[in-house]
Every structure is written in structure tokens, then in C-alpha cells.
N, C-alpha and C positions, 0 to 999 in steps of 0.2 A: 349513751349506753352504759349500763351498769357493769362494772368490772369486779373481778375477784378482790382487788385491793379496796374498792369502795365498800363492798359487802363486809369484808374483814374489818375495816375501820368502824363500820356501823355496829357490828356485833360487839366489838371491843368497847365501844362507847355505851352500848346497851348494858353490858355486864357492869361497867363502871357506874352507870346510873342506878342499876338495881342495888349495887353495893352502897352508893352514897345516899340514896333516897333524897337527893337534892332536886327540888322542882326544876331548877334551871337546867340540870343535866338531863332530866326526862324530857322537858320541852324541846331541847336541842335535837332530839332524835326524830321528832315528828313534825309534819306540816300542820298548819293551823286547823285544817279540816280532816285530819287523818282519822282512819278507822282502825280499831283494834278488836279483833274477834278471837275468841278462844273456845274450843270445844274439848271435851263434852260439857264443860262448864258453860253456863249461859252468860258469857261475858261479851258484851257488845258496847264498847266505849266509843263514842263518836265525838271527835274534836279533841284537840290537844289538852284542854283543861280537864275534860272528863278522864282522859288517859292518865294524867298526873294524879288526879284524885283516886282512881282505881289502883294505881301502883302503890300509892302511899297507904291505902287500906290493907295492903298485903305485906307490909314490912315485918309483921310478926312471924311470917313464914321463915325468915332467916335465923330465928332464934336457935342457938346451938351450933350454928355454922352451916355452910353449904358450899358446894362446888358446881361448876358448869363446864362441861366439855362439849365441843361442837365441831361440825364440819359442813362445808358448803357442798351440797349435792349437785346443783346445777344452777346456771343462770340463763334465762331466756329474756332478751330485751331488757326491760327495767325491773324484772322480778327474779329473785333468787329463792331457791329451796334450800333449807338448812335443817340438818338433823342435830338435835341437842340432847344431852342427858344432864338433868339437874338432880343432884343428890343433896337432900335436906336432912340434917340430923334428926329433926323433930317430925318431919312429914313423910320421909321416904324418898324413893327414887322415881323420877319421872322421865320417860322418853318423850321427846317432842319432835314434831315436824312443823316447821315454820315456812310460810311464804311471805316474803318481804318485798314490797314494791317501793323503789326509791325514786325520788325526783332528781333533777340535774344537780342539786346542791347536796345530795347524799342524805336527804331526810326521807323518812318513811311516810308514805301516803296511805298505804294499806298493809296491815299486819294481820295474818291469820296463823293461829297456833292450834295444833291438835295435841293434846296431852294424854299420855297413857301411863298410869301408875303401875310400876312393876314390882 
């Protein structure tokens, strides 16, 4: 069963991986067959390798600096709902809703994000 501590650790590792852009940090977050879906953008990355490639293609988003604040809204079984706010100096502010399904090792098998620029 997924716990608040497990989700917190995963999100902290997610932010660290977004910061580092190190492929091994990104890979460690996801199962080999993980899915990463983002709306309203047409992002559908299937498999850990495709997720790494997708992340690395977005590193320029961080130019000028960024911050990310988040809170866990709820956990049901192995899935957590997370509210986040990303503020990118060059891109603007984005409110996010995530659902994150974690396996027994704390790796994500299914990630869905809804982005709203405010």
C-alpha cells in the first residue's frame, strides 16, 4: 500500500531528477514499462526510455530558474493525487494535478498530469 511517506519521497526524487536532468535519476523514478501522460499537451510517453528522452527534451524550460510547490491531496490504494504549482521564470506559472501510481518499490508505473497555465 502506498503511504504518505512513499509519495513524499517519490515527489522529492522527481524534483531532484527534474533539477539534475541525469538520466539515471529519471530512470529511478519509473518502472521499465511506465506510462507518462500529460494534458492538455499531447504527451504520451510509454516506457522508461521514452520518458527519459521526453524529460531531457524539456530542460530548456528551466532557463532563468524555477520553483515547485506541492501537496498530496489523497491516496487511494497505490495511487496518489498531488496538486502542484510550477513557476518558471521564462514560461510562467502552471497549476498541476497529478495522479501517480506506485509499485511496491516506490517506482511509478502510471503518471498522469493535467497542466493549467495561470
